[in-house]
MARKEKE-422871 format. One line per 8 residues: number of its first residue (from 1); for each residue x, y, z of N, C-alpha, C. Coordinates in nm, 2 decimals, decimal comma. Example, Ala and Ser with C-alpha at 12.3 -4.5 7.8 and 13.67 -1.06 7.14 Angstrom:
1) 1,32:-0,57:0,78:1,23:-0,45:0,78:1,32:-0,33:0,78  1,28:-0,22:0,71:1,37:-0,11:0,71:1,29:0,00:0,79
END
This chain:
1) 6,98:3,60:10,30:7,05:3,70:10,32:7,22:3,64:10,31  7,29:3,71:10,20:7,44:3,64:10,22:7,55:3,74:10,28  7,63:3,64:10,29:7,73:3,68:10,41:7,79:3,84:10,33  7,77:3,86:10,22:7,85:3,96:10,18:7,73:4,09:10,21  7,63:4,03:10,17:7,54:4,18:10,23:7,52:4,16:10,31  7,54:4,07:10,44:7,52:4,12:10,59:7,68:4,24:10,61  7,77:4,20:10,56:7,89:4,27:10,58:7,86:4,39:10,52  7,80:4,44:10,45:7,80:4,55:10,37:7,69:4,65:10,49
9) 7,59:4,58:10,50:7,50:4,63:10,59:7,55:4,66:10,75  7,65:4,57:10,81:7,72:4,61:10,90:7,82:4,71:10,90  7,89:4,74:10,78:7,97:4,84:10,74:7,88:4,98:10,76  7,75:4,99:10,69:7,69:5,10:10,70:7,63:5,13:10,84  7,58:5,05:10,91:7,55:5,05:11,01:7,67:5,10:11,16  7,77:5,05:11,12:7,90:5,09:11,21:7,94:5,24:11,16  7,93:5,27:11,03:7,95:5,46:11,00:7,83:5,53:11,04  7,73:5,49:10,98:7,61:5,56:11,01:7,56:5,61:11,15
17) 7,55:5,52:11,22:7,56:5,52:11,35:7,57:5,64:11,46  7,73:5,65:11,38:7,80:5,78:11,50:7,78:5,90:11,39  7,81:5,86:11,25:7,82:6,00:11,18:7,66:6,03:11,14  7,62:6,17:11,17:7,47:6,21:11,17:7,42:6,22:11,03  7,42:6,05:10,96:7,35:6,04:10,85:7,23:5,94:10,86  7,20:5,89:10,99:7,08:5,79:11,01:7,13:5,66:10,97  7,14:5,60:11,06:7,15:5,43:11,05:7,05:5,37:11,00  6,92:5,40:11,07:6,84:5,31:11,02:6,77:5,37:10,86
25) 6,79:5,47:10,85:6,74:5,51:10,69:6,84:5,45:10,59  6,98:5,48:10,62:7,08:5,43:10,54:7,06:5,27:10,54  7,02:5,18:10,62:7,02:5,02:10,61:6,87:5,03:10,55  6,82:5,10:10,55:6,67:5,07:10,46:6,70:5,09:10,29  6,79:5,19:10,27:6,84:5,24:10,13:6,91:5,13:10,10  7,00:5,06:10,16:7,11:4,94:10,11:7,02:4,85:10,12  6,88:4,81:10,19:6,80:4,70:10,15:6,78:4,70:10,04  6,69:4,85:9,99:6,64:4,82:9,85:6,74:4,82:9,72
33) 6,90:4,87:9,77:6,98:4,85:9,63:7,04:4,73:9,66  7,05:4,64:9,77:7,08:4,49:9,76:6,99:4,43:9,72  6,86:4,46:9,71:6,74:4,36:9,71:6,74:4,26:9,83  6,75:4,31:9,96:6,74:4,21:10,10:6,60:4,22:10,09  6,53:4,11:10,09:6,38:4,12:10,15:6,34:4,02:10,32  6,38:4,13:10,39:6,35:3,98:10,52:6,21:4,04:10,59  6,11:3,95:10,66:6,01:3,96:10,72:6,07:4,04:10,82  5,92:4,14:10,89:5,92:4,25:10,95:6,03:4,23:11,09
41) 5,98:4,10:11,16:6,04:4,10:11,28:6,20:4,04:11,23  6,23:3,94:11,14:6,35:3,94:11,12:6,47:4,05:11,10  6,39:4,13:11,04:6,46:4,23:10,96:6,48:4,34:11,13  6,41:4,37:11,21:6,39:4,43:11,34:6,50:4,39:11,42  6,48:4,22:11,43:6,61:4,15:11,54:6,74:4,20:11,46  6,75:4,17:11,31:6,91:4,24:11,28:6,92:4,36:11,30  6,83:4,46:11,29:6,89:4,59:11,31:6,89:4,63:11,43  6,84:4,54:11,53:6,87:4,55:11,66:7,04:4,51:11,71
49) 7,04:4,34:11,65:7,15:4,30:11,63:7,31:4,40:11,62  7,30:4,46:11,50:7,37:4,56:11,46:7,39:4,66:11,52  7,29:4,70:11,60:7,29:4,82:11,71:7,34:4,76:11,84  7,36:4,65:11,88:7,41:4,61:11,99:7,55:4,60:11,97  7,65:4,59:11,83:7,79:4,55:11,82:7,80:4,73:11,84  7,71:4,84:11,77:7,78:4,96:11,75:7,80:5,02:11,90  7,68:4,99:12,01:7,70:5,01:12,16:7,78:4,95:12,21  7,83:4,83:12,19:7,97:4,76:12,25:8,08:4,84:12,17
57) 8,11:4,88:12,03:8,18:4,97:12,00:8,22:5,11:12,09  8,10:5,16:12,14:8,08:5,27:12,20:8,17:5,27:12,35  8,13:5,14:12,39:8,22:5,10:12,52:8,34:5,09:12,54  8,40:5,01:12,42:8,52:4,99:12,39:8,60:5,18:12,38  8,55:5,22:12,31:8,61:5,35:12,25:8,62:5,43:12,35  8,51:5,49:12,47:8,48:5,52:12,57:8,48:5,44:12,71  8,59:5,32:12,71:8,60:5,26:12,81:8,66:5,35:12,94  8,76:5,39:12,95:8,78:5,45:13,05:8,70:5,53:13,14
65) 8,58:5,63:13,02:8,50:5,66:13,10:8,38:5,63:13,12  8,35:5,51:13,08:8,25:5,45:13,07:8,29:5,35:13,28  8,39:5,28:13,23:8,41:5,24:13,37:8,39:5,33:13,46  8,45:5,44:13,48:8,43:5,53:13,60:8,30:5,57:13,59  8,22:5,56:13,51:8,09:5,62:13,55:7,98:5,48:13,60  8,04:5,38:13,58:7,95:5,24:13,65:7,97:5,22:13,81  8,14:5,27:13,80:8,20:5,26:13,95:8,12:5,34:14,08  8,12:5,47:13,97:8,06:5,57:14,07:7,88:5,53:14,09
73) 7,83:5,50:13,97:7,68:5,52:14,00:7,66:5,38:14,06  7,72:5,26:14,06:7,70:5,15:14,14:7,73:5,14:14,25  7,81:5,21:14,31:7,90:5,22:14,47:7,83:5,36:14,50  7,72:5,42:14,49:7,65:5,55:14,50:7,73:5,63:14,55  7,86:5,71:14,51:7,96:5,77:14,50:7,86:5,91:14,53  7,83:5,93:14,47:7,74:6,06:14,45:7,83:6,19:14,43  7,90:6,16:14,36:8,06:6,25:14,24:7,97:6,31:14,14  8,00:6,36:14,07:8,02:6,41:13,91:7,98:6,33:13,83
81) 8,03:6,20:13,82:8,02:6,07:13,71:7,86:6,01:13,79  7,84:5,98:13,90:7,72:5,94:13,96:7,62:6,04:13,90  7,61:6,15:13,92:7,48:6,23:13,88:7,51:6,27:13,70  7,60:6,22:13,62:7,63:6,24:13,52:7,54:6,11:13,44  7,55:5,97:13,53:7,47:5,87:13,48:7,33:5,92:13,52  7,27:5,98:13,63:7,14:5,98:13,63:7,08:6,10:13,52  7,17:6,18:13,47:7,14:6,27:13,40:7,11:6,17:13,24  7,16:6,07:13,22:7,18:5,97:13,11:7,04:5,88:13,16
89) 6,99:5,86:13,25:6,87:5,78:13,30:6,75:5,91:13,27  6,74:6,00:13,29:6,66:6,08:13,25:6,68:6,13:13,11  6,76:6,14:13,01:6,74:6,14:12,89:6,62:5,99:12,84  6,66:5,92:12,88:6,61:5,78:12,84:6,48:5,79:12,88  6,42:5,86:12,92:6,28:5,85:12,97:6,18:5,87:12,83  6,23:5,95:12,74:6,12:5,98:12,64:6,08:5,91:12,58  6,24:5,84:12,51:6,25:5,73:12,40:6,20:5,57:12,47  6,19:5,58:12,61:6,12:5,44:12,69:5,97:5,49:12,66
97) 5,93:5,61:12,69:5,76:5,62:12,67:5,76:5,59:12,53  5,80:5,65:12,44:5,80:5,59:12,28:5,78:5,43:12,25  5,90:5,40:12,32:5,92:5,24:12,29:5,81:5,16:12,33  5,75:5,21:12,45:5,68:5,13:12,51:5,54:5,15:12,49  5,50:5,25:12,42:5,35:5,30:12,38:5,34:5,33:12,25  5,42:5,32:12,17:5,42:5,35:12,03:5,53:5,27:11,94  5,57:5,15:11,97:5,67:5,06:11,91:5,61:4,96:11,77  5,49:4,90:11,81:5,37:4,86:11,74:5,40:4,95:11,61
105) 5,38:5,09:11,63:5,33:5,20:11,52:5,43:5,23:11,44  5,58:5,28:11,54:5,69:5,33:11,45:5,74:5,19:11,39  5,73:5,11:11,42:5,79:4,96:11,32:5,73:4,96:11,18  5,62:5,01:11,15:5,53:5,04:11,03:5,65:5,13:10,92  5,72:5,21:10,97:5,77:5,31:10,89:5,92:5,22:10,87  5,97:5,12:10,93:6,05:5,04:10,89:6,06:4,95:10,78  5,98:4,96:10,67:5,96:4,85:10,59:5,91:4,90:10,43  6,07:4,97:10,41:6,07:4,98:10,23:6,04:5,10:10,21
113) 6,02:5,22:10,31:5,96:5,33:10,27:6,06:5,42:10,25  6,09:5,44:10,15:6,17:5,52:10,13:6,14:5,69:10,11  6,05:5,72:10,08:5,98:5,85:10,10:5,99:5,90:10,25  5,96:5,82:10,31:5,99:5,86:10,50:6,10:5,89:10,51  6,19:5,80:10,47:6,32:5,81:10,47:6,42:5,94:10,42  6,33:5,94:10,30:6,40:6,11:10,22:6,34:6,18:10,29  6,22:6,21:10,31:6,16:6,34:10,40:6,27:6,34:10,52  6,26:6,25:10,63:6,33:6,25:10,73:6,51:6,31:10,73
121) 6,58:6,24:10,62:6,70:6,29:10,58:6,70:6,41:10,57  6,62:6,46:10,48:6,63:6,61:10,45:6,59:6,71:10,62  6,49:6,66:10,72:6,49:6,72:10,80:6,64:6,70:10,89  6,70:6,61:10,89:6,85:6,62:10,92:6,93:6,71:10,90  6,92:6,71:10,76:7,03:6,79:10,69:6,97:6,94:10,77  6,85:7,00:10,73:6,83:7,13:10,78:6,84:7,16:10,94  6,84:7,04:10,98:6,86:7,04:11,14:7,01:7,11:11,18  7,09:6,97:11,12:7,26:7,01:11,10:7,29:7,16:11,06
129) 7,21:7,20:10,90:7,23:7,32:10,89:7,23:7,43:11,02  7,12:7,38:11,04:7,10:7,52:11,15:7,18:7,53:11,27  7,19:7,41:11,32:7,27:7,43:11,43:7,41:7,49:11,40  7,47:7,46:11,27:7,58:7,50:11,22:7,58:7,67:11,25  7,48:7,70:11,17:7,48:7,86:11,14:7,45:7,96:11,24  7,37:7,86:11,32:7,28:7,90:11,44:7,40:7,93:11,59  7,50:7,87:11,55:7,65:7,87:11,66:7,75:7,93:11,57  7,74:7,97:11,45:7,84:8,05:11,43:7,84:8,14:11,38
137) 7,72:8,23:11,39:7,65:8,32:11,36:7,73:8,47:11,44  7,81:8,52:11,34:7,87:8,66:11,43:7,78:8,73:11,53  7,68:8,75:11,49:7,53:8,84:11,55:7,52:8,73:11,71  7,50:8,60:11,68:7,51:8,58:11,83:7,62:8,56:11,90  7,75:8,55:11,88:7,88:8,57:11,90:7,90:8,70:11,98  7,85:8,80:11,90:7,88:8,96:11,97:7,80:8,93:12,08  7,71:8,87:12,15:7,62:8,88:12,27:7,72:8,82:12,39  7,77:8,88:12,48:7,82:8,80:12,59:7,73:8,75:12,69
145) 7,72:8,65:12,72:7,65:8,57:12,84:7,55:8,46:12,78  7,53:8,49:12,62:7,44:8,41:12,56:7,53:8,29:12,54  7,39:8,15:12,57:7,45:8,05:12,57:7,54:8,00:12,44  7,50:8,10:12,36:7,60:8,05:12,18:7,76:8,11:12,25  7,73:8,23:12,31:7,88:8,27:12,33:7,95:8,20:12,46  7,91:8,18:12,57:7,99:8,06:12,67:7,90:7,93:12,68  7,96:7,85:12,61:7,90:7,71:12,61:7,90:7,66:12,74  7,83:7,57:12,81:7,79:7,52:12,94:7,80:7,40:12,92
153) 7,82:7,29:13,05:7,79:7,21:13,08:7,65:7,14:13,03  7,67:7,01:13,03:7,50:6,97:13,02:7,42:6,94:13,14  7,34:7,01:13,16:7,24:7,03:13,32:7,12:6,89:13,29  7,07:6,91:13,37:6,90:6,84:13,41:6,83:6,85:13,31  6,76:6,97:13,29:6,67:7,01:13,16:6,79:6,98:13,04  6,89:7,03:13,02:6,90:6,99:12,88:6,92:6,82:12,84  6,93:6,73:12,93:6,94:6,61:12,95:6,84:6,55:12,91  6,71:6,61:12,94:6,60:6,57:12,89:6,54:6,62:12,76
161) 6,60:6,74:12,70:6,55:6,80:12,61:6,61:6,70:12,49  6,74:6,69:12,49:6,83:6,61:12,40:6,76:6,45:12,40  6,72:6,42:12,55:6,65:6,28:12,51:6,50:6,29:12,41  6,43:6,39:12,46:6,30:6,42:12,35:6,35:6,39:12,21  6,49:6,46:12,22:6,51:6,45:12,04:6,53:6,30:12,01  6,59:6,23:12,08:6,63:6,12:12,05:6,55:6,02:12,04  6,44:6,07:12,11:6,29:5,97:12,10:6,20:6,01:11,96  6,24:6,11:11,90:6,19:6,18:11,80:6,27:6,11:11,69
169) 6,40:6,10:11,71:6,48:6,04:11,59:6,46:5,90:11,62  6,36:5,83:11,63:6,35:5,69:11,59:6,31:5,66:11,46  6,24:5,73:11,40:6,20:5,73:11,24:6,31:5,70:11,17  6,33:5,62:11,06:6,44:5,60:10,96:6,46:5,73:10,88  6,56:5,74:10,85:6,61:5,87:10,81:6,63:5,98:10,93  6,58:6,02:11,00:6,61:6,13:11,14:6,75:6,07:11,20  6,83:6,14:11,17:6,98:6,07:11,24:6,95:6,09:11,39  6,97:5,99:11,43:6,99:6,01:11,61:7,13:6,06:11,68
177) 7,23:6,03:11,63:7,36:6,12:11,67:7,32:6,27:11,64  7,30:6,32:11,52:7,28:6,39:11,46:7,18:6,50:11,51  7,06:6,43:11,50:6,98:6,51:11,65:6,99:6,54:11,76  7,04:6,43:11,84:7,10:6,48:11,96:7,25:6,56:11,95  7,32:6,55:11,90:7,43:6,67:11,90:7,36:6,77:11,86  7,27:6,81:11,76:7,22:6,91:11,70:7,15:7,02:11,82  7,05:6,91:11,88:7,02:6,97:12,00:7,06:7,02:12,07  7,19:6,94:12,13:7,27:6,98:12,24:7,35:7,09:12,22
185) 7,36:7,13:12,07:7,45:7,25:12,05:7,39:7,38:12,03  7,20:7,35:12,01:7,15:7,49:12,00:7,09:7,52:12,14  7,11:7,41:12,21:7,07:7,48:12,35:7,18:7,53:12,48  7,30:7,54:12,36:7,42:7,62:12,41:7,52:7,50:12,52  7,50:7,40:12,50:7,63:7,26:12,55:7,72:7,29:12,44  7,84:7,24:12,54:7,98:7,23:12,49:7,96:7,11:12,39  8,06:7,10:12,26:8,01:7,05:12,15:8,07:6,89:12,22  8,17:6,88:12,26:8,27:6,75:12,26:8,15:6,69:12,41
193) 8,12:6,78:12,47:8,02:6,74:12,60:7,89:6,64:12,56  7,87:6,71:12,45:7,71:6,63:12,37:7,77:6,52:12,32  7,89:6,51:12,24:7,86:6,42:12,16:7,89:6,30:12,25  7,98:6,28:12,34:7,97:6,19:12,43:7,85:6,16:12,52  7,78:6,26:12,52:7,64:6,23:12,60:7,56:6,12:12,49  7,59:6,20:12,37:7,46:6,12:12,28:7,51:6,00:12,26  7,64:5,97:12,27:7,68:5,81:12,25:7,66:5,73:12,38  7,62:5,80:12,49:7,64:5,71:12,63:7,48:5,68:12,64
201) 7,39:5,76:12,57:7,26:5,76:12,63:7,17:5,63:12,52  7,25:5,62:12,42:7,21:5,58:12,34:7,24:5,39:12,43  7,34:5,37:12,46:7,34:5,22:12,49:7,25:5,16:12,60  7,13:5,24:12,71:7,04:5,18:12,75:6,90:5,15:12,63  6,90:5,22:12,59:6,77:5,21:12,48:6,79:5,05:12,40  6,91:5,07:12,35:6,94:4,98:12,27:6,97:4,85:12,36  6,98:4,84:12,42:7,00:4,71:12,51:6,91:4,67:12,56  6,77:4,75:12,62:6,68:4,71:12,66:6,57:4,69:12,53
209) 6,58:4,74:12,40:6,52:4,68:12,29:6,61:4,52:12,32  6,71:4,52:12,29:6,77:4,34:12,27:6,72:4,31:12,37  6,69:4,30:12,50:6,65:4,23:12,61:6,55:4,20:12,52  6,45:4,27:12,49:6,28:4,23:12,47:6,29:4,15:12,36  6,37:4,17:12,30:6,33:4,06:12,15:6,42:3,93:12,23  6,47:3,95:12,31:6,52:3,81:12,40:6,44:3,66:12,40  6,31:3,74:12,43:6,18:3,67:12,46:6,17:3,56:12,31  6,18:3,64:12,21:6,16:3,57:12,09:6,28:3,45:12,06
217) 6,38:3,49:12,08:6,50:3,39:12,10:6,51:3,28:12,18  6,48:3,29:12,31:6,43:3,23:12,43:6,36:3,10:12,37  6,23:3,16:12,32:6,11:3,06:12,32:6,04:3,14:12,18  6,13:3,08:12,08:6,04:3,14:11,92:5,96:3,05:11,88  5,84:3,11:11,81:5,75:3,03:11,74:5,80:2,95:11,61  5,70:2,86:11,56:5,73:2,81:11,48:5,75:2,92:11,35  5,70:3,00:11,33:5,73:3,09:11,24:5,85:3,17:11,25  5,88:3,19:11,36:6,00:3,30:11,39:6,11:3,21:11,36
225) 6,10:3,08:11,40:6,24:2,94:11,35:6,26:2,98:11,22  6,17:2,98:11,13:6,14:2,95:10,98:6,17:3,10:10,89  6,19:3,19:10,96:6,19:3,35:10,98:6,36:3,34:10,98  6,41:3,30:11,08:6,51:3,32:11,14:6,65:3,25:11,04  6,60:3,09:10,98:6,69:3,05:10,90:6,72:3,15:10,75  6,59:3,27:10,72:6,65:3,32:10,64:6,75:3,42:10,62  6,78:3,42:10,77:6,91:3,51:10,77:7,04:3,42:10,82  7,07:3,37:10,89:7,14:3,24:10,85:7,25:3,30:10,97
233) 7,35:3,20:11,03:7,43:3,25:11,17:7,56:3,30:11,10  7,60:3,26:10,95:7,75:3,34:10,94:7,69:3,46:10,92  7,60:3,50:10,81:7,55:3,62:10,79:7,55:3,72:10,94  7,47:3,67:11,04:7,47:3,73:11,14:7,58:3,79:11,21  7,70:3,69:11,24:7,85:3,68:11,25:7,92:3,83:11,21  7,89:3,78:11,07:7,96:3,90:10,98:7,90:4,03:11,00  7,77:4,02:11,00:7,74:4,15:11,03:7,76:4,23:11,17  7,76:4,17:11,24:7,81:4,20:11,40:7,95:4,24:11,42
241) 8,05:4,17:11,36:8,18:4,20:11,36:8,22:4,35:11,25  8,11:4,34:11,16:8,17:4,48:11,09:8,12:4,60:11,12  7,96:4,56:11,20:7,95:4,72:11,27:8,02:4,74:11,37  8,09:4,64:11,46:8,17:4,64:11,56:8,24:4,74:11,55  8,34:4,68:11,44:8,46:4,72:11,42:8,48:4,85:11,34  8,41:4,86:11,24:8,33:4,99:11,19:8,32:5,09:11,31  8,20:5,07:11,39:8,20:5,15:11,46:8,32:5,24:11,54  8,38:5,11:11,61:8,50:5,17:11,70:8,58:5,26:11,62
249) 8,60:5,26:11,49:8,68:5,40:11,40:8,58:5,49:11,39  8,47:5,49:11,35:8,35:5,59:11,35:8,34:5,64:11,45  8,33:5,59:11,62:8,30:5,64:11,70:8,46:5,75:11,77  8,53:5,73:11,72:8,69:5,79:11,74:8,66:5,92:11,64  8,63:5,90:11,51:8,63:5,99:11,41:8,54:6,10:11,44  8,44:6,02:11,49:8,30:6,13:11,53:8,36:6,27:11,62  8,40:6,19:11,75:8,45:6,26:11,84:8,52:6,41:11,82  8,61:6,35:11,71:8,69:6,47:11,68:8,62:6,56:11,55
257) 8,56:6,53:11,49:8,50:6,62:11,43:8,41:6,71:11,47  8,32:6,66:11,58:8,25:6,74:11,65:8,30:6,86:11,70  8,43:6,82:11,76:8,52:6,92:11,84:8,52:7,02:11,73  8,61:7,01:11,62:8,63:7,07:11,50:8,50:7,15:11,46  8,38:7,12:11,45:8,24:7,18:11,42:8,22:7,15:11,27  8,28:7,04:11,23:8,26:7,06:11,07:8,15:6,95:11,02  8,04:6,98:11,10:7,91:6,89:11,09:7,85:6,93:10,99  7,87:7,05:10,91:7,78:7,10:10,84:7,77:7,05:10,67
265) 7,92:6,97:10,68:7,92:6,87:10,52:7,78:6,75:10,52  7,78:6,72:10,66:7,72:6,62:10,68:7,53:6,65:10,61  7,50:6,77:10,67:7,38:6,86:10,62:7,36:6,83:10,47  7,50:6,83:10,35:7,46:6,87:10,23:7,44:6,75:10,17  7,48:6,64:10,24:7,53:6,50:10,22:7,36:6,44:10,24  7,32:6,46:10,37:7,20:6,41:10,39:7,07:6,45:10,29  7,08:6,59:10,26:6,99:6,65:10,15:6,99:6,61:10,02  7,14:6,57:10,00:7,12:6,51:9,85:7,07:6,34:9,84
273) 7,09:6,31:9,95:7,05:6,15:9,97:6,90:6,16:9,96  6,88:6,22:10,08:6,74:6,26:10,12:6,64:6,29:9,97  6,70:6,38:9,90:6,62:6,43:9,78:6,64:6,29:9,66  6,73:6,24:9,69:6,74:6,10:9,59:6,65:6,01:9,62  6,59:6,00:9,73:6,52:5,89:9,84:6,37:5,91:9,76  6,35:6,06:9,79:6,19:6,10:9,74:6,18:6,08:9,59  6,25:6,13:9,53:6,22:6,15:9,39:6,24:5,97:9,34  6,30:5,90:9,38:6,32:5,75:9,36:6,21:5,66:9,35
END
């Protein structure tokens, strides 16, 4: 992999991680276009590295909230921030189960299968469109007391449901941010609350995945060493920095877009790209 290819993949990851267009799906599409052919283990490790970069961008953009959450949780203050972190932990239960029990099976989908990517992008488009029209329907808004009429803060059950949607969104092409935000909106949560919750809830799974892969880095096999050489140190650094810097901008942009409720245009984009992938 060249540094230019790593730069492009990093930019795509930084944008697609926060915009509801699926980072894993777009990374797979870019690999096909650029002709980047990495071994399965190396490809997954490179993806995890890019995801860690975007997790760090989340912490930077939402640093004030993140710091308050950490202080409250680790000092057991039992305030709203403490229970907010507990809800994030609850949301991580489904994806933790999927990661432990079905990790090897899921990785089979990350191997140049553009058909799966296209289908999942179309599903993402349908979910975003349904969430938009469901929440803006005059029929629903005319019913006082309905969750669509009076948005509520994220509850314990809401956190678990959103966590289930995150577990399903591990498939390439099914947007994690789009799925979780759309799910939260559909069950009646505030848009801005769902966006922040969605960005925070991914921190634990991504860092957990990175820690698991540290075993391969600390004690690599001969094959792993030869595979790692195909990536290179410079491309890894370039990709990391690109994903981090673009992620910071995309995170801030996405928070503003969610407040304005303008996610339906991403549904159109996902549908077009999804159909192209299927027919390609």
